[in-house]
PyMOL CGO cylinders between C-alpha atoms (Angstrom):
from pymol import cmd
from pymol.cgo import CYLINDER

trace = [
    CYLINDER, -72.47, -53.29, 6.42, -75.68, -55.16, 6.24, 0.3, 1, 1, 1, 1, 1, 1,
    CYLINDER, -75.68, -55.16, 6.24, -77.68, -52.79, 4.97, 0.3, 1, 1, 1, 1, 1, 1,
    CYLINDER, -77.68, -52.79, 4.97, -74.47, -52.03, 2.60, 0.3, 1, 1, 1, 1, 1, 1,
    CYLINDER, -74.47, -52.03, 2.60, -75.12, -53.40, -0.76, 0.3, 1, 1, 1, 1, 1, 1,
    CYLINDER, -75.12, -53.40, -0.76, -71.88, -53.46, -2.26, 0.3, 1, 1, 1, 1, 1, 1,
    CYLINDER, -71.88, -53.46, -2.26, -70.98, -55.69, 0.49, 0.3, 1, 1, 1, 1, 1, 1,
    CYLINDER, -70.98, -55.69, 0.49, -70.08, -59.65, -0.43, 0.3, 1, 1, 1, 1, 1, 1,
    CYLINDER, -70.08, -59.65, -0.43, -69.85, -60.93, 3.13, 0.3, 1, 1, 1, 1, 1, 1,
    CYLINDER, -69.85, -60.93, 3.13, -72.21, -63.28, 3.62, 0.3, 1, 1, 1, 1, 1, 1,
    CYLINDER, -72.21, -63.28, 3.62, -71.76, -63.86, 7.68, 0.3, 1, 1, 1, 1, 1, 1,
    CYLINDER, -71.76, -63.86, 7.68, -73.43, -60.36, 7.94, 0.3, 1, 1, 1, 1, 1, 1,
    CYLINDER, -73.43, -60.36, 7.94, -76.02, -60.61, 5.84, 0.3, 1, 1, 1, 1, 1, 1,
    CYLINDER, -76.02, -60.61, 5.84, -77.25, -64.55, 7.84, 0.3, 1, 1, 1, 1, 1, 1,
    CYLINDER, -77.25, -64.55, 7.84, -77.49, -63.06, 11.35, 0.3, 1, 1, 1, 1, 1, 1,
    CYLINDER, -77.49, -63.06, 11.35, -80.65, -60.95, 12.72, 0.3, 1, 1, 1, 1, 1, 1,
    CYLINDER, -80.65, -60.95, 12.72, -80.45, -57.61, 13.09, 0.3, 1, 1, 1, 1, 1, 1,
    CYLINDER, -80.45, -57.61, 13.09, -81.71, -57.26, 16.46, 0.3, 1, 1, 1, 1, 1, 1,
    CYLINDER, -81.71, -57.26, 16.46, -82.02, -59.12, 19.72, 0.3, 1, 1, 1, 1, 1, 1,
    CYLINDER, -82.02, -59.12, 19.72, -84.36, -58.06, 22.09, 0.3, 1, 1, 1, 1, 1, 1,
    CYLINDER, -84.36, -58.06, 22.09, -84.30, -58.76, 26.23, 0.3, 1, 1, 1, 1, 1, 1,
    CYLINDER, -84.30, -58.76, 26.23, -86.20, -61.37, 26.25, 0.3, 1, 1, 1, 1, 1, 1,
    CYLINDER, -86.20, -61.37, 26.25, -84.22, -63.57, 23.55, 0.3, 1, 1, 1, 1, 1, 1,
    CYLINDER, -84.22, -63.57, 23.55, -81.56, -65.78, 25.09, 0.3, 1, 1, 1, 1, 1, 1,
    CYLINDER, -81.56, -65.78, 25.09, -78.63, -64.30, 22.74, 0.3, 1, 1, 1, 1, 1, 1,
    CYLINDER, -78.63, -64.30, 22.74, -79.17, -60.56, 24.08, 0.3, 1, 1, 1, 1, 1, 1,
    CYLINDER, -79.17, -60.56, 24.08, -75.88, -59.45, 25.43, 0.3, 1, 1, 1, 1, 1, 1,
    CYLINDER, -75.88, -59.45, 25.43, -73.84, -61.72, 24.19, 0.3, 1, 1, 1, 1, 1, 1,
    CYLINDER, -73.84, -61.72, 24.19, -71.39, -62.47, 21.69, 0.3, 1, 1, 1, 1, 1, 1,
    CYLINDER, -71.39, -62.47, 21.69, -72.49, -64.93, 18.24, 0.3, 1, 1, 1, 1, 1, 1,
    CYLINDER, -72.49, -64.93, 18.24, -71.62, -68.78, 19.65, 0.3, 1, 1, 1, 1, 1, 1,
    CYLINDER, -71.62, -68.78, 19.65, -68.32, -69.78, 18.04, 0.3, 1, 1, 1, 1, 1, 1,
    CYLINDER, -68.32, -69.78, 18.04, -67.35, -66.56, 17.37, 0.3, 1, 1, 1, 1, 1, 1,
    CYLINDER, -67.35, -66.56, 17.37, -63.61, -64.76, 18.26, 0.3, 1, 1, 1, 1, 1, 1,
    CYLINDER, -63.61, -64.76, 18.26, -65.06, -62.44, 21.13, 0.3, 1, 1, 1, 1, 1, 1,
    CYLINDER, -65.06, -62.44, 21.13, -66.81, -65.61, 22.78, 0.3, 1, 1, 1, 1, 1, 1,
    CYLINDER, -66.81, -65.61, 22.78, -63.71, -67.19, 22.75, 0.3, 1, 1, 1, 1, 1, 1,
    CYLINDER, -63.71, -67.19, 22.75, -61.85, -64.35, 23.86, 0.3, 1, 1, 1, 1, 1, 1,
    CYLINDER, -61.85, -64.35, 23.86, -64.24, -63.79, 27.17, 0.3, 1, 1, 1, 1, 1, 1,
    CYLINDER, -64.24, -63.79, 27.17, -63.95, -67.28, 28.18, 0.3, 1, 1, 1, 1, 1, 1,
    CYLINDER, -63.95, -67.28, 28.18, -59.85, -67.08, 27.65, 0.3, 1, 1, 1, 1, 1, 1,
    CYLINDER, -59.85, -67.08, 27.65, -61.05, -63.87, 30.66, 0.3, 1, 1, 1, 1, 1, 1,
    CYLINDER, -61.05, -63.87, 30.66, -63.03, -65.74, 32.98, 0.3, 1, 1, 1, 1, 1, 1,
    CYLINDER, -63.03, -65.74, 32.98, -60.64, -68.75, 32.69, 0.3, 1, 1, 1, 1, 1, 1,
    CYLINDER, -60.64, -68.75, 32.69, -57.73, -66.70, 34.18, 0.3, 1, 1, 1, 1, 1, 1,
    CYLINDER, -57.73, -66.70, 34.18, -59.29, -64.36, 36.56, 0.3, 1, 1, 1, 1, 1, 1,
    CYLINDER, -59.29, -64.36, 36.56, -60.70, -68.40, 37.94, 0.3, 1, 1, 1, 1, 1, 1,
    CYLINDER, -60.70, -68.40, 37.94, -56.95, -69.18, 38.39, 0.3, 1, 1, 1, 1, 1, 1,
    CYLINDER, -56.95, -69.18, 38.39, -56.17, -65.35, 39.98, 0.3, 1, 1, 1, 1, 1, 1,
    CYLINDER, -56.17, -65.35, 39.98, -58.78, -65.82, 42.30, 0.3, 1, 1, 1, 1, 1, 1,
    CYLINDER, -58.78, -65.82, 42.30, -57.55, -69.78, 43.40, 0.3, 1, 1, 1, 1, 1, 1,
    CYLINDER, -57.55, -69.78, 43.40, -53.92, -68.57, 43.59, 0.3, 1, 1, 1, 1, 1, 1,
    CYLINDER, -53.92, -68.57, 43.59, -55.97, -65.62, 45.52, 0.3, 1, 1, 1, 1, 1, 1,
    CYLINDER, -55.97, -65.62, 45.52, -56.80, -68.10, 48.27, 0.3, 1, 1, 1, 1, 1, 1,
    CYLINDER, -56.80, -68.10, 48.27, -53.62, -70.40, 48.08, 0.3, 1, 1, 1, 1, 1, 1,
    CYLINDER, -53.62, -70.40, 48.08, -51.34, -67.14, 49.04, 0.3, 1, 1, 1, 1, 1, 1,
    CYLINDER, -51.34, -67.14, 49.04, -54.72, -66.20, 51.93, 0.3, 1, 1, 1, 1, 1, 1,
    CYLINDER, -54.72, -66.20, 51.93, -54.09, -69.87, 53.15, 0.3, 1, 1, 1, 1, 1, 1,
    CYLINDER, -54.09, -69.87, 53.15, -50.18, -70.18, 53.44, 0.3, 1, 1, 1, 1, 1, 1,
    CYLINDER, -50.18, -70.18, 53.44, -50.41, -66.05, 54.88, 0.3, 1, 1, 1, 1, 1, 1,
    CYLINDER, -50.41, -66.05, 54.88, -53.11, -66.58, 56.83, 0.3, 1, 1, 1, 1, 1, 1,
    CYLINDER, -53.11, -66.58, 56.83, -53.80, -68.05, 60.71, 0.3, 1, 1, 1, 1, 1, 1,
    CYLINDER, -53.80, -68.05, 60.71, -56.39, -70.19, 61.65, 0.3, 1, 1, 1, 1, 1, 1,
    CYLINDER, -56.39, -70.19, 61.65, -58.53, -68.50, 64.03, 0.3, 1, 1, 1, 1, 1, 1,
    CYLINDER, -58.53, -68.50, 64.03, -61.21, -70.64, 66.58, 0.3, 1, 1, 1, 1, 1, 1,
    CYLINDER, -61.21, -70.64, 66.58, -63.97, -70.93, 63.99, 0.3, 1, 1, 1, 1, 1, 1,
    CYLINDER, -63.97, -70.93, 63.99, -61.31, -73.29, 61.71, 0.3, 1, 1, 1, 1, 1, 1,
    CYLINDER, -61.31, -73.29, 61.71, -61.06, -70.36, 59.14, 0.3, 1, 1, 1, 1, 1, 1,
    CYLINDER, -61.06, -70.36, 59.14, -58.07, -68.96, 57.57, 0.3, 1, 1, 1, 1, 1, 1,
    CYLINDER, -58.07, -68.96, 57.57, -57.78, -64.97, 57.91, 0.3, 1, 1, 1, 1, 1, 1,
    CYLINDER, -57.78, -64.97, 57.91, -55.04, -62.42, 57.41, 0.3, 1, 1, 1, 1, 1, 1,
    CYLINDER, -55.04, -62.42, 57.41, -55.36, -58.72, 57.10, 0.3, 1, 1, 1, 1, 1, 1,
    CYLINDER, -55.36, -58.72, 57.10, -55.39, -56.74, 53.77, 0.3, 1, 1, 1, 1, 1, 1,
    CYLINDER, -55.39, -56.74, 53.77, -52.57, -55.01, 54.62, 0.3, 1, 1, 1, 1, 1, 1,
    CYLINDER, -52.57, -55.01, 54.62, -50.79, -58.27, 55.13, 0.3, 1, 1, 1, 1, 1, 1,
    CYLINDER, -50.79, -58.27, 55.13, -52.26, -59.77, 51.99, 0.3, 1, 1, 1, 1, 1, 1,
    CYLINDER, -52.26, -59.77, 51.99, -51.72, -56.37, 50.09, 0.3, 1, 1, 1, 1, 1, 1,
    CYLINDER, -51.72, -56.37, 50.09, -47.77, -57.04, 50.58, 0.3, 1, 1, 1, 1, 1, 1,
    CYLINDER, -47.77, -57.04, 50.58, -48.23, -60.58, 49.63, 0.3, 1, 1, 1, 1, 1, 1,
    CYLINDER, -48.23, -60.58, 49.63, -50.06, -60.68, 46.82, 0.3, 1, 1, 1, 1, 1, 1,
    CYLINDER, -50.06, -60.68, 46.82, -48.90, -57.20, 44.87, 0.3, 1, 1, 1, 1, 1, 1,
    CYLINDER, -48.90, -57.20, 44.87, -46.01, -58.53, 44.01, 0.3, 1, 1, 1, 1, 1, 1,
    CYLINDER, -46.01, -58.53, 44.01, -47.69, -61.08, 42.06, 0.3, 1, 1, 1, 1, 1, 1,
    CYLINDER, -47.69, -61.08, 42.06, -50.81, -59.39, 40.47, 0.3, 1, 1, 1, 1, 1, 1,
    CYLINDER, -50.81, -59.39, 40.47, -51.73, -55.49, 41.02, 0.3, 1, 1, 1, 1, 1, 1,
    CYLINDER, -51.73, -55.49, 41.02, -54.77, -56.50, 40.82, 0.3, 1, 1, 1, 1, 1, 1,
    CYLINDER, -54.77, -56.50, 40.82, -55.41, -57.65, 44.44, 0.3, 1, 1, 1, 1, 1, 1,
    CYLINDER, -55.41, -57.65, 44.44, -58.84, -55.95, 45.12, 0.3, 1, 1, 1, 1, 1, 1,
    CYLINDER, -58.84, -55.95, 45.12, -60.50, -56.55, 41.98, 0.3, 1, 1, 1, 1, 1, 1,
    CYLINDER, -60.50, -56.55, 41.98, -59.91, -60.30, 42.33, 0.3, 1, 1, 1, 1, 1, 1,
    CYLINDER, -59.91, -60.30, 42.33, -60.60, -59.76, 46.60, 0.3, 1, 1, 1, 1, 1, 1,
    CYLINDER, -60.60, -59.76, 46.60, -63.96, -58.43, 44.99, 0.3, 1, 1, 1, 1, 1, 1,
    CYLINDER, -63.96, -58.43, 44.99, -64.53, -60.86, 42.63, 0.3, 1, 1, 1, 1, 1, 1,
    CYLINDER, -64.53, -60.86, 42.63, -63.95, -64.12, 45.20, 0.3, 1, 1, 1, 1, 1, 1,
    CYLINDER, -63.95, -64.12, 45.20, -66.52, -62.50, 47.60, 0.3, 1, 1, 1, 1, 1, 1,
    CYLINDER, -66.52, -62.50, 47.60, -68.56, -62.79, 44.78, 0.3, 1, 1, 1, 1, 1, 1,
    CYLINDER, -68.56, -62.79, 44.78, -68.40, -66.47, 44.31, 0.3, 1, 1, 1, 1, 1, 1,
    CYLINDER, -68.40, -66.47, 44.31, -68.68, -67.19, 48.44, 0.3, 1, 1, 1, 1, 1, 1,
    CYLINDER, -68.68, -67.19, 48.44, -64.31, -68.19, 48.30, 0.3, 1, 1, 1, 1, 1, 1,
    CYLINDER, -64.31, -68.19, 48.30, -63.98, -65.00, 51.02, 0.3, 1, 1, 1, 1, 1, 1,
    CYLINDER, -63.98, -65.00, 51.02, -65.33, -62.54, 53.44, 0.3, 1, 1, 1, 1, 1, 1,
    CYLINDER, -65.33, -62.54, 53.44, -64.54, -58.75, 54.66, 0.3, 1, 1, 1, 1, 1, 1,
    CYLINDER, -64.54, -58.75, 54.66, -66.51, -55.91, 56.10, 0.3, 1, 1, 1, 1, 1, 1,
    CYLINDER, -66.51, -55.91, 56.10, -67.23, -53.36, 54.07, 0.3, 1, 1, 1, 1, 1, 1,
    CYLINDER, -67.23, -53.36, 54.07, -67.78, -52.49, 50.62, 0.3, 1, 1, 1, 1, 1, 1,
    CYLINDER, -67.78, -52.49, 50.62, -64.19, -51.25, 48.63, 0.3, 1, 1, 1, 1, 1, 1,
    CYLINDER, -64.19, -51.25, 48.63, -61.03, -52.41, 50.44, 0.3, 1, 1, 1, 1, 1, 1,
    CYLINDER, -61.03, -52.41, 50.44, -57.94, -49.34, 50.25, 0.3, 1, 1, 1, 1, 1, 1,
    CYLINDER, -57.94, -49.34, 50.25, -54.52, -49.10, 50.54, 0.3, 1, 1, 1, 1, 1, 1,
    CYLINDER, -54.52, -49.10, 50.54, -53.14, -47.49, 54.11, 0.3, 1, 1, 1, 1, 1, 1,
    CYLINDER, -53.14, -47.49, 54.11, -56.90, -47.32, 55.67, 0.3, 1, 1, 1, 1, 1, 1,
    CYLINDER, -56.90, -47.32, 55.67, -58.22, -50.53, 55.78, 0.3, 1, 1, 1, 1, 1, 1,
    CYLINDER, -58.22, -50.53, 55.78, -54.91, -52.34, 55.79, 0.3, 1, 1, 1, 1, 1, 1,
    CYLINDER, -54.91, -52.34, 55.79, -55.91, -53.76, 59.39, 0.3, 1, 1, 1, 1, 1, 1,
    CYLINDER, -55.91, -53.76, 59.39, -59.47, -55.34, 57.86, 0.3, 1, 1, 1, 1, 1, 1,
    CYLINDER, -59.47, -55.34, 57.86, -59.51, -59.21, 58.41, 0.3, 1, 1, 1, 1, 1, 1,
    CYLINDER, -59.51, -59.21, 58.41, -60.20, -61.41, 54.94, 0.3, 1, 1, 1, 1, 1, 1,
    CYLINDER, -60.20, -61.41, 54.94, -61.62, -64.65, 56.02, 0.3, 1, 1, 1, 1, 1, 1,
    CYLINDER, -61.62, -64.65, 56.02, -61.04, -67.81, 53.63, 0.3, 1, 1, 1, 1, 1, 1,
    CYLINDER, -61.04, -67.81, 53.63, -64.21, -69.63, 54.15, 0.3, 1, 1, 1, 1, 1, 1,
]
cmd.load_cgo(trace, "trace")
């Protein structure tokens, strides 16, 4: 639309055509756009799910000798799957933020039911 001589949309004409890797806006939606707002809303929603997962671990798990609450993946899966079907994805996000610890890259239902998940 930027190159269309028949387009009367001034919003498109005022934006730069391309951004480059060094540019701080590279790979980001325009400020104030609906896309930016949807991204912020999604991030907030996932953050709430991570908090809820941590609360579930705290309520269903047992306190170990080191003072950390731990639960097996099988037990967590059975409890949390009724709340959300994204248990593994939310666990990975929680680990990325340093809130939980477990061995392995990915957890699979059945195969990894005995893996210990520790709330940090």
